[in-house]
C-alpha positions as CSV (number, residue, x, y, z in Angstrom):
1,M,-0.1,0.2,0.0
2,E,2.9,2.4,0.8
3,L,4.9,1.5,-2.3
4,F,1.6,2.3,-4.3
5,S,1.1,5.6,-2.3
6,F,4.4,7.1,-3.0
7,P,4.4,6.9,-6.8
8,S,0.7,8.1,-6.7
9,L,1.6,11.0,-4.6
10,L,4.8,11.6,-7.2
11,V,2.4,11.6,-10.0
12,L,-0.1,13.8,-8.3
13,S,2.6,16.4,-7.4
14,T,3.9,16.5,-10.8
15,I,0.4,17.1,-12.3
16,I,0.0,19.8,-9.9
17,V,3.3,21.7,-10.7
18,F,2.4,21.2,-14.3
19,Y,-0.9,22.9,-14.1
20,I,0.6,25.6,-11.6
21,S,3.3,26.2,-14.1
22,K,0.8,26.4,-16.9
23,F,-1.4,28.8,-15.0
24,V,1.6,31.2,-14.2
25,L,2.8,31.1,-17.7
26,N,-0.8,31.9,-19.0
27,K,-1.0,34.7,-16.7
28,R,2.3,36.0,-17.8
29,N,1.2,35.9,-21.5
30,Q,-2.2,37.5,-20.6
31,R,-0.4,40.4,-19.0
32,N,1.8,40.9,-22.0
33,C,1.0,43.7,-24.4
34,F,3.2,43.9,-27.3
35,M,3.5,46.4,-30.2
36,L,4.1,44.6,-33.4
37,H,3.6,47.5,-35.7
38,Y,2.0,50.9,-36.1
39,E,1.2,53.3,-39.2
40,C,0.5,57.0,-39.4
41,F,-1.6,58.6,-42.0
42,K,0.0,61.0,-44.7
43,G,-2.3,62.8,-47.0
44,K,-1.5,63.6,-50.6
45,E,0.2,66.7,-51.7
46,E,-3.1,68.4,-53.0
47,R,-4.4,68.2,-49.6
48,K,-1.7,70.4,-47.8
49,L,-2.6,73.4,-46.0
50,D,-0.1,76.0,-46.9
51,T,0.0,79.7,-46.0
52,E,-1.8,81.1,-48.9
53,T,-4.6,78.2,-48.7
54,C,-5.2,79.0,-44.9
55,A,-5.4,82.6,-45.7
56,K,-8.1,81.7,-48.5
57,V,-10.1,79.7,-46.0
58,V,-10.1,82.7,-43.3
59,Q,-11.0,85.0,-46.2
60,R,-14.0,82.9,-47.2
61,N,-15.6,83.3,-43.8
62,K,-18.0,86.1,-44.2
63,N,-18.7,86.3,-40.4
64,L,-15.5,87.5,-39.5
65,G,-14.8,91.4,-39.2
66,L,-11.3,92.8,-39.5
67,E,-10.3,92.2,-36.1
68,E,-11.2,88.5,-36.0
69,Y,-9.4,88.2,-39.2
70,R,-6.3,89.7,-37.7
71,F,-7.0,87.5,-34.7
72,L,-6.8,84.3,-36.9
73,L,-3.5,85.2,-38.8
74,R,-2.0,86.1,-35.4
75,T,-2.9,82.7,-33.8
76,M,-1.5,81.0,-36.8
77,A,1.4,83.0,-36.8
78,S,2.3,81.7,-33.3
79,S,0.9,78.2,-33.5
80,G,4.1,76.2,-34.4
81,I,2.2,74.6,-37.3
82,G,4.0,74.5,-40.8
83,E,2.8,74.5,-44.4
84,E,2.7,70.7,-45.0
85,T,-0.1,69.7,-42.6
86,Y,-3.2,68.3,-44.2
87,G,-6.9,69.4,-44.4
88,P,-10.2,67.8,-45.1
89,R,-11.5,67.8,-48.6
90,N,-14.4,69.8,-48.3
91,V,-12.6,72.7,-46.7
92,L,-10.0,72.6,-49.6
93,E,-12.8,72.5,-51.9
94,G,-14.6,75.6,-50.2
95,R,-17.6,73.7,-48.7
96,E,-16.7,74.0,-45.1
97,D,-20.1,75.7,-44.2
98,S,-22.0,72.9,-46.0
99,P,-20.5,69.6,-45.0
100,S,-22.2,66.2,-46.0
101,L,-22.4,62.9,-44.4
102,L,-20.3,61.7,-47.4
103,D,-17.8,64.0,-46.6
104,A,-17.3,62.7,-43.1
105,H,-17.3,59.1,-44.3
106,S,-14.8,59.8,-47.0
107,E,-12.5,61.3,-44.8
108,M,-12.6,58.5,-42.2
109,D,-12.3,55.8,-45.0
110,E,-9.3,57.6,-46.4
111,I,-7.4,57.6,-43.0
112,M,-8.6,54.4,-41.5
113,F,-8.1,52.4,-44.6
114,D,-4.8,53.9,-45.8
115,T,-3.1,53.0,-42.3
116,L,-4.5,49.7,-42.0
117,D,-3.9,48.6,-45.6
118,K,-0.1,49.6,-45.1
119,L,-0.1,47.8,-41.5
120,F,-1.4,44.6,-43.0
121,H,0.9,44.9,-45.8
122,K,3.9,45.3,-43.6
123,T,2.7,42.5,-41.4
124,K,2.0,40.1,-44.3
125,G,2.9,36.4,-43.1
126,L,2.5,37.5,-39.6
127,V,-0.9,38.4,-39.1
128,S,-4.1,38.7,-41.4
129,P,-7.4,40.7,-41.0
130,S,-9.1,37.3,-40.0
131,D,-6.6,36.9,-37.0
132,I,-7.8,39.9,-35.3
133,D,-9.5,39.3,-32.0
134,I,-10.1,42.8,-30.7
135,L,-10.9,46.1,-32.6
136,V,-10.9,49.4,-31.0
137,V,-11.8,52.5,-33.3
138,N,-11.9,56.1,-31.5
139,V,-13.4,59.1,-33.4
140,S,-14.6,61.8,-31.0
141,L,-16.9,63.8,-33.1
142,F,-18.2,61.2,-35.6
143,A,-20.4,58.2,-34.4
144,P,-22.5,57.0,-37.3
145,S,-24.6,53.8,-37.8
146,P,-23.5,51.3,-38.5
147,S,-20.6,52.1,-36.6
148,L,-16.9,52.7,-37.9
149,T,-15.7,49.4,-36.4
150,S,-18.4,47.7,-38.5
151,R,-17.1,49.6,-41.5
152,V,-13.6,48.2,-40.9
153,I,-15.0,44.6,-40.3
154,N,-16.9,44.7,-43.6
155,R,-13.8,46.1,-45.5
156,Y,-11.6,43.5,-44.4
157,K,-14.1,40.8,-43.8
158,M,-13.1,40.0,-40.3
159,R,-14.3,37.1,-38.0
160,E,-17.7,36.9,-36.5
161,D,-16.6,36.6,-33.1
162,I,-14.4,39.7,-33.2
163,K,-14.8,41.8,-30.2
164,S,-15.4,45.4,-31.4
165,F,-15.4,48.8,-29.4
166,N,-16.3,52.1,-31.0
167,L,-15.5,55.1,-28.9
168,S,-16.4,58.7,-29.3
169,G,-16.3,62.2,-27.3
170,L,-12.9,61.1,-25.6
171,G,-10.8,63.8,-27.4
172,C,-7.0,63.8,-27.9
173,S,-6.3,61.0,-25.3
174,A,-8.6,58.3,-26.8
175,S,-5.6,56.4,-28.2
176,V,-4.2,55.7,-24.8
177,I,-7.7,54.8,-23.7
178,S,-8.0,52.1,-26.5
179,V,-4.7,50.7,-25.6
180,D,-5.8,50.2,-21.8
181,I,-9.1,48.4,-23.0
182,V,-7.0,46.3,-25.2
183,Q,-4.8,45.6,-22.2
184,R,-7.5,44.8,-19.9
185,I,-9.1,42.3,-22.6
186,F,-5.7,40.6,-23.0
187,E,-6.0,39.4,-19.4
188,T,-9.0,37.3,-20.3
189,R,-7.8,36.0,-23.7
190,E,-4.8,34.1,-24.6
191,N,-2.6,34.7,-27.9
192,A,-4.9,37.5,-28.9
193,F,-4.3,40.1,-31.7
194,A,-5.8,43.6,-31.5
195,L,-6.0,46.7,-33.6
196,V,-6.4,50.2,-32.2
197,V,-7.4,52.8,-34.9
198,S,-7.2,56.6,-33.9
199,T,-8.5,59.6,-35.8
200,E,-10.6,62.5,-35.9
201,T,-13.3,63.9,-38.5
202,M,-12.3,67.6,-39.2
203,G,-14.4,68.4,-42.4
204,P,-17.9,68.3,-40.7
205,H,-16.8,70.3,-37.9
206,W,-14.9,73.2,-39.2
207,Y,-16.1,76.4,-37.3
208,C,-17.5,79.0,-39.3
209,G,-18.5,81.6,-36.7
210,K,-16.3,84.5,-35.0
211,D,-16.1,83.3,-31.4
212,R,-12.4,83.6,-30.7
213,S,-12.5,80.6,-28.4
214,M,-13.7,78.4,-30.9
215,M,-11.6,79.8,-33.9
216,L,-8.7,78.4,-32.3
217,S,-9.8,74.6,-33.2
218,N,-9.4,75.7,-37.0
219,C,-5.9,76.8,-36.5
220,L,-4.6,73.7,-34.4
221,F,-6.4,70.6,-35.8
222,R,-5.6,68.9,-39.1
223,A,-6.4,65.5,-40.9
224,G,-4.5,62.6,-39.5
225,G,-4.7,59.4,-37.7
226,S,-3.0,56.0,-36.9
227,S,-3.4,52.2,-36.8
228,V,-1.4,50.1,-34.2
229,L,-1.3,46.3,-34.0
230,L,-0.9,44.8,-30.6
231,T,-0.7,41.3,-29.3
232,N,-0.3,39.5,-25.9
233,A,1.3,36.1,-27.6
234,A,4.7,35.6,-25.9
235,R,5.9,33.8,-29.2
236,F,5.7,37.2,-30.9
237,K,8.2,39.0,-28.3
238,S,11.1,38.9,-30.6
239,R,9.1,40.3,-33.6
240,A,7.7,43.3,-31.5
241,L,8.8,46.7,-31.3
242,M,7.9,47.6,-27.9
243,K,6.2,46.3,-24.6
244,L,3.8,48.1,-22.7
245,V,4.9,48.7,-19.1
246,T,1.9,50.3,-17.6
247,V,-1.1,52.6,-18.3
248,V,-2.6,55.1,-15.9
249,R,-5.8,57.3,-16.5
250,A,-6.9,60.2,-14.6
251,H,-10.0,62.2,-14.9
252,V,-11.1,65.4,-13.3
253,G,-14.6,66.0,-14.9
254,S,-16.1,66.3,-11.5
255,D,-14.9,69.8,-11.6
256,D,-17.2,72.3,-13.4
257,E,-14.3,74.2,-14.9
258,A,-12.2,71.1,-16.0
259,Y,-15.4,69.6,-17.6
260,S,-16.3,72.5,-19.6
261,C,-12.8,73.9,-20.8
262,C,-12.8,71.7,-23.9
263,M,-16.5,71.3,-25.4
264,Q,-18.4,70.9,-28.5
265,M,-21.1,73.1,-28.9
266,E,-22.9,75.9,-30.7
267,D,-22.0,79.7,-30.4
268,K,-24.4,82.6,-30.0
269,E,-25.5,82.5,-33.6
270,G,-25.9,78.9,-33.9
271,H,-22.6,77.9,-35.5
272,P,-21.3,74.3,-34.3
273,G,-17.6,74.1,-33.3
274,F,-15.4,73.1,-30.6
275,L,-14.9,75.7,-27.5
276,L,-11.4,75.8,-25.9
277,T,-11.5,78.0,-22.7
278,K,-8.8,79.6,-20.8
279,Y,-9.3,77.3,-18.1
280,L,-7.8,74.6,-20.3
281,K,-4.3,75.0,-19.0
282,K,-5.3,74.6,-15.5
283,A,-7.4,71.5,-16.1
284,A,-4.7,70.0,-18.0
285,A,-1.9,70.7,-15.2
286,R,-4.5,69.3,-12.8
287,A,-5.3,66.0,-14.6
288,L,-1.5,65.5,-15.5
289,T,-0.6,65.7,-11.9
290,K,-3.2,63.4,-10.6
291,N,-1.8,61.0,-13.5
292,L,1.9,61.3,-12.5
293,Q,1.4,60.8,-8.9
294,V,0.3,57.2,-9.6
295,L,2.4,56.4,-12.9
296,L,5.9,57.8,-11.9
297,P,6.3,55.7,-8.6
298,R,5.8,52.6,-11.0
299,V,8.6,53.5,-13.3
300,L,11.1,55.5,-11.4
301,P,13.8,53.8,-9.4
302,I,13.5,53.6,-5.5
303,K,16.7,55.6,-4.9
304,E,15.0,58.4,-6.9
305,L,11.9,58.2,-5.1
306,L,13.6,58.1,-2.0
307,R,15.9,61.2,-2.8
308,Y,12.8,63.2,-3.7
309,A,10.9,62.2,-0.3
310,I,13.9,63.3,1.6
311,V,14.2,66.7,-0.3
312,R,10.6,67.5,-0.1
313,A,10.5,66.8,3.7
314,L,13.6,69.3,4.1
315,K,11.8,71.8,1.9
316,R,8.6,71.5,4.0
317,R,10.8,72.1,7.3
318,T,12.4,75.0,5.9
319,T,9.0,76.5,4.8
320,A,7.7,76.0,8.3
321,K,10.5,78.3,9.7
322,G,9.6,81.1,7.5
323,E,12.3,80.7,5.0
324,S,11.3,80.8,1.1
325,S,11.0,77.7,-0.8
326,A,11.6,78.3,-4.6
327,S,11.4,75.3,-6.8
328,S,11.0,74.7,-10.4
329,G,9.4,71.7,-12.0
330,I,8.3,68.7,-10.3
331,G,11.4,68.0,-8.4
332,L,12.0,64.4,-9.8
333,D,14.7,63.4,-12.1
334,L,12.6,61.6,-14.7
335,K,15.5,60.6,-16.7
336,T,16.3,58.0,-13.9
337,G,13.7,55.8,-15.3
338,L,12.6,57.2,-18.6
339,Q,14.6,58.2,-21.5
340,H,12.0,59.5,-24.1
341,F,9.0,61.8,-23.8
342,C,6.0,61.5,-26.2
343,I,4.0,64.6,-25.5
344,H,0.6,65.1,-27.3
345,P,1.4,67.8,-30.0
346,G,-2.0,69.7,-29.0
347,G,-0.2,73.0,-29.3
348,R,3.0,75.0,-28.8
349,A,1.7,76.2,-25.1
350,I,0.9,72.7,-24.1
351,I,4.1,71.2,-25.4
352,E,6.2,74.0,-23.8
353,G,4.0,73.9,-20.6
354,V,4.6,70.1,-19.9
355,G,8.1,70.3,-20.7
356,K,8.8,73.2,-18.3
357,S,6.7,71.5,-15.5
358,L,8.6,68.1,-15.8
359,G,11.8,69.8,-16.1
360,L,12.5,68.4,-19.8
361,T,15.1,69.7,-22.1
362,E,14.8,71.3,-25.7
363,F,16.0,67.9,-26.8
364,D,13.1,66.1,-25.1
365,I,10.3,68.2,-26.4
366,E,11.7,68.5,-29.8
367,P,9.7,65.4,-31.3
368,A,6.3,66.8,-30.2
369,R,7.4,70.4,-31.5
370,M,8.2,68.8,-35.0
371,A,5.3,66.6,-35.1
372,L,3.0,69.8,-34.5
373,H,5.0,71.6,-37.2
374,R,4.9,68.8,-39.9
375,F,1.3,67.4,-39.3
376,G,-0.5,69.5,-36.8
377,N,-2.8,68.5,-34.0
378,T,-4.2,65.4,-35.4
379,S,-6.2,64.6,-32.2
380,S,-6.1,61.0,-30.8
381,G,-3.6,60.0,-33.5
382,G,-1.0,62.8,-32.7
383,L,1.4,60.6,-30.1
384,W,2.2,58.1,-32.7
385,Y,3.4,60.9,-35.2
386,V,5.8,62.0,-32.0
387,L,6.8,58.3,-31.6
388,G,7.5,58.1,-35.6
389,Y,9.8,61.1,-35.3
390,M,11.9,59.5,-32.6
391,E,12.3,56.4,-34.6
392,A,13.0,58.2,-37.7
393,K,15.7,60.0,-36.0
394,K,17.1,56.5,-34.6
395,R,16.8,57.5,-30.9
396,L,14.9,54.6,-29.9
397,K,17.4,51.8,-28.5
398,K,16.8,48.5,-26.9
399,G,15.8,48.9,-23.3
400,D,14.9,52.5,-23.5
401,K,11.5,53.5,-21.9
402,I,8.9,56.0,-23.6
403,L,6.5,58.1,-21.5
404,M,3.3,58.7,-23.9
405,M,1.6,61.9,-22.2
406,S,-2.0,62.6,-23.6
407,M,-4.8,65.0,-22.5
408,G,-8.4,65.1,-23.9
409,A,-12.1,66.4,-23.3
410,G,-13.4,65.5,-20.0
411,F,-11.0,66.6,-18.8
412,E,-8.6,63.6,-18.8
413,S,-5.0,62.7,-18.6
414,N,-4.2,59.2,-19.9
415,N,-0.6,58.2,-20.1
416,C,1.3,54.9,-20.6
417,V,4.9,53.9,-20.8
418,W,6.4,51.5,-23.4
419,E,9.7,49.5,-23.3
420,V,11.8,49.6,-26.6
421,L,12.6,45.8,-27.4
422,K,14.9,46.4,-30.2
423,N,16.9,49.2,-31.8
424,L,14.2,51.0,-34.0
425,D,15.0,52.8,-37.4
426,G,12.1,52.0,-39.7
427,K,11.0,54.0,-42.3
428,N,7.5,55.6,-41.6
429,V,5.7,59.1,-42.6
430,W,8.7,60.9,-41.8
431,E,10.7,59.4,-44.4
432,D,10.7,62.1,-47.2
433,S,10.8,65.1,-44.4
434,I,12.9,64.1,-41.5
435,E,16.1,65.5,-43.2
436,R,14.5,68.9,-42.8
437,Y,14.1,68.5,-39.4
438,P,17.6,68.6,-37.5
439,G,17.5,69.0,-33.7
440,M,16.2,72.6,-33.8
441,S,14.5,74.2,-30.8
442,K,12.8,76.8,-33.0
443,I,12.1,76.5,-36.7
444,P,10.9,79.4,-39.3
445,N,7.3,79.9,-39.4
446,P,5.8,80.8,-42.9
447,F,2.9,82.7,-41.4
448,T,5.3,85.1,-39.7
449,E,7.2,85.7,-42.6
450,K,4.2,86.4,-45.0
451,Y,2.0,88.1,-42.3
452,D,4.7,89.8,-39.9
453,W,2.3,93.0,-40.0
454,I,-0.4,91.5,-37.9
455,N,1.8,91.6,-34.6
456,D,2.1,95.4,-35.2
457,D,-0.4,97.1,-32.5
458,T,-0.7,99.9,-34.8
459,M,-2.4,97.9,-37.3
460,S,-5.5,97.1,-34.9
461,F,-8.5,98.3,-36.5
462,V,-10.2,98.8,-33.3
463,R,-7.6,101.2,-32.4
464,V,-8.0,103.1,-35.7
């Protein structure tokens, strides 16, 4: 009986160890989130919004007075946006005041299908549309029926059991939210593939009124988007570009000022548009602070966190004694755990504000500046243009960590950290223009060169 029991216990223990090992490995695989490939949209030459075209669009707005016209040109001159960004077709054709449903669908089809076609082409032999398990599409201002996810599924004849999510109203940070959704689903599914498509529809939402807080969106936002292929299958780690380290989301929408600082609405004359108020900077700072309070302890070394805690305690002590305590930035050396900073290219003020508050250098914020200049604010797809710039400049080396920072309506701050798994130098949308973007902190602005008179206060028509 004893001889029989020992082999039985040995077999039983072996089985238990096997299943425990399998469970642990499965859990590890499910926590994985590898980025296999990403593609950004680049429009055609005839879709570029150069200086002259922008001026013509402004002149067509019959609701503007001379001062509003001057304000718009002044804003464009200081926006940090260049002459090679892409605009929606109906605006370039002079139909911004009468967009159609077809215009919206055409704009979305061009961006989504262009990036997805290229993505599937470059990953041919690795994954096909029929392999996709999860599909997330985010477009804030356009939610048609059938949904945009259904449009993608129909185009690529995807599987019947695909899990699809169509997100709207989330603003510029929707791409990181989509990645977070994928990561959470990965925890319940093994060896899955996911697509995240991020873009925005500009044409049907071009503002044709004269409210200055709503005119800003026309100056900043441009046509663009991205598609990203993700998986949690460990066998693809050697083929992956990056691995997701962590995602943190912060929402300060309970505060009325933060909630209403970035809002789609109609002006007093009934013109629909997007309102950006003076409280936007305050809401962004609050949301970003809340986010980083959770995120940074996850990625910075203990040594740096201890140093920060000691320095902060000493400053509190000196302040309590009545001594002044001047400080700049957040007090943490982010470079101890992060090598690159992918800031949402929402505007020059946003980029510079985030850089200053985090103690970043001109080198650190250069990718966001250049992405804003070359492609403009492309909403939720903007982060991937910044990442593409880093890759095109061959800055991304194996083991580097990248902090992606995004902000959006709500008001939200959604950030994530990626770890680079191999030295990256792939060709992307920057291929034909990267040589024109050396490490410059400031680049010439064509609007300033052609409309320098707008900064002369003696030209104010109100004064005259």
